C-alpha positions in Angstrom: -13.4 -30.5 48.5 -11.2 -27.9 50.1 -7.5 -27.8 50.5 -5.8 -31.2 50.5 -5.1 -32.5 53.9 -1.6 -32.4 55.1 -0.2 -35.8 55.9 2.1 -36.3 58.9 3.9 -39.3 57.4 7.6 -39.5 57.8 9.7 -40.5 54.8 11.9 -43.6 54.8 15.5 -42.7 54.4 17.2 -45.4 52.5 19.0 -45.6 49.3 16.1 -46.6 47.1 13.8 -43.8 48.3 16.4 -41.2 48.1 17.3 -42.1 44.5 13.5 -42.2 43.6 13.1 -38.8 45.3 16.0 -37.3 43.4 15.0 -38.8 40.0 11.4 -37.4 40.5 12.9 -34.0 41.5 15.1 -34.0 38.4 12.2 -35.0 36.2 10.1 -32.3 37.7 12.8 -29.7 37.0 13.3 -31.0 33.4 9.5 -30.8 32.9 9.4 -27.2 34.2 12.4 -26.2 32.0 10.7 -27.8 29.0 7.5 -26.0 29.6 9.5 -22.8 29.9 11.4 -23.4 26.7 8.3 -24.3 24.8 6.5 -21.1 26.1 9.5 -19.0 25.0 9.6 -20.7 21.6 5.9 -20.3 21.1 6.1 -16.6 22.1 8.9 -16.1 19.6 7.0 -18.0 16.9 3.9 -15.9 17.5 5.9 -12.7 17.4 7.6 -13.8 14.1 4.3 -14.7 12.6 2.8 -11.3 13.7 5.6 -9.3 12.3 5.6 -11.3 9.1 1.9 -10.9 8.6 1.9 -7.2 9.4 4.9 -6.7 7.0 3.0 -8.5 4.3 -0.2 -6.5 4.9 1.6 -3.1 4.9 3.5 -4.1 1.6 0.2 -5.1 0.1 -1.2 -1.6 1.0 1.8 0.1 -0.4 1.6 -1.9 -3.6 -2.1 -1.0 -4.1 -1.3 2.7 -3.5 1.5 2.4 -6.1 -0.9 0.6 -8.6 -3.4 3.4 -8.2 -0.7 6.1 -8.7 0.5 4.2 -11.7 -3.0 4.2 -13.2 -3.5 7.9 -12.5 0.0 8.7 -14.0 -0.8 6.6 -17.1 -4.1 8.5 -17.6 -2.1 11.8 -17.3 0.5 10.5 -19.7 -2.2 9.7 -22.3 -3.7 13.2 -21.9 -0.2 14.7 -22.3 0.4 12.6 -25.4 -2.9 13.7 -26.9 -2.0 17.4 -26.1 1.5 16.8 -27.7 -0.2 15.5 -30.9 -2.4 18.5 -31.1 0.4 20.8 -30.6 2.4 19.1 -33.3 -0.5 19.4 -35.7 -0.7 23.1 -34.7 3.0 23.5 -35.6 2.5 21.9 -38.9 -0.5 24.2 -39.6 1.5 27.3 -38.5 4.0 26.6 -41.2 1.2 27.0 -43.8 0.7 30.8 -44.8 -3.0 30.3 -45.6 -3.6 29.1 -42.2 -1.8 31.9 -40.5 -3.8 34.4 -42.6 -7.1 32.6 -41.6 -6.0 32.6 -37.9 -5.1 36.3 -37.9 -8.5 37.2 -39.3 -10.3 35.1 -36.8 -8.4 35.8 -33.6 -7.1 39.4 -34.2 -9.8 40.7 -36.4 -7.3 41.6 -39.2 -8.7 42.3 -42.6 -7.6 42.9 -46.2 -8.0 46.2 -47.9 -11.7 47.0 -48.4 -13.0 44.4 -46.0 -15.2 45.1 -43.1 -15.2 42.8 -40.0 -18.4 42.3 -38.1 -18.1 40.7 -34.6 -21.1 38.7 -33.7 -21.8 37.8 -30.0 -21.5 34.1 -29.3 -24.7 32.2 -28.4 -24.9 31.3 -24.7 -27.7 28.9 -25.5 -25.6 26.2 -27.0 -26.4 23.7 -24.2 -30.1 24.3 -24.5 
């Protein structure tokens, strides 16, 4: 139950016991070296697995960020395309003389001879 008792038994020194002792000693050394090699290999395998998994995880995060950025940029692109279409239509309208006259009257309060322009305040109650 406590520490094993130390035996005071002398070893027999003959050829058979010496060879048995050395083979057991060699087997013990081989076993300890095998355990050390397996421990080192296991440690390397765990480290490799850890770095592989962390690399995959970080790349997945970067990929998700890039997808979100792509989605945002696609929305911005569609908005800019709509704005470009509106500006192209405005260019076509500005080539029409009647539209330019109408725009000048509306925006710059220009009038023909004999016309009087009245400026009415805009309604602030449009939302109500």
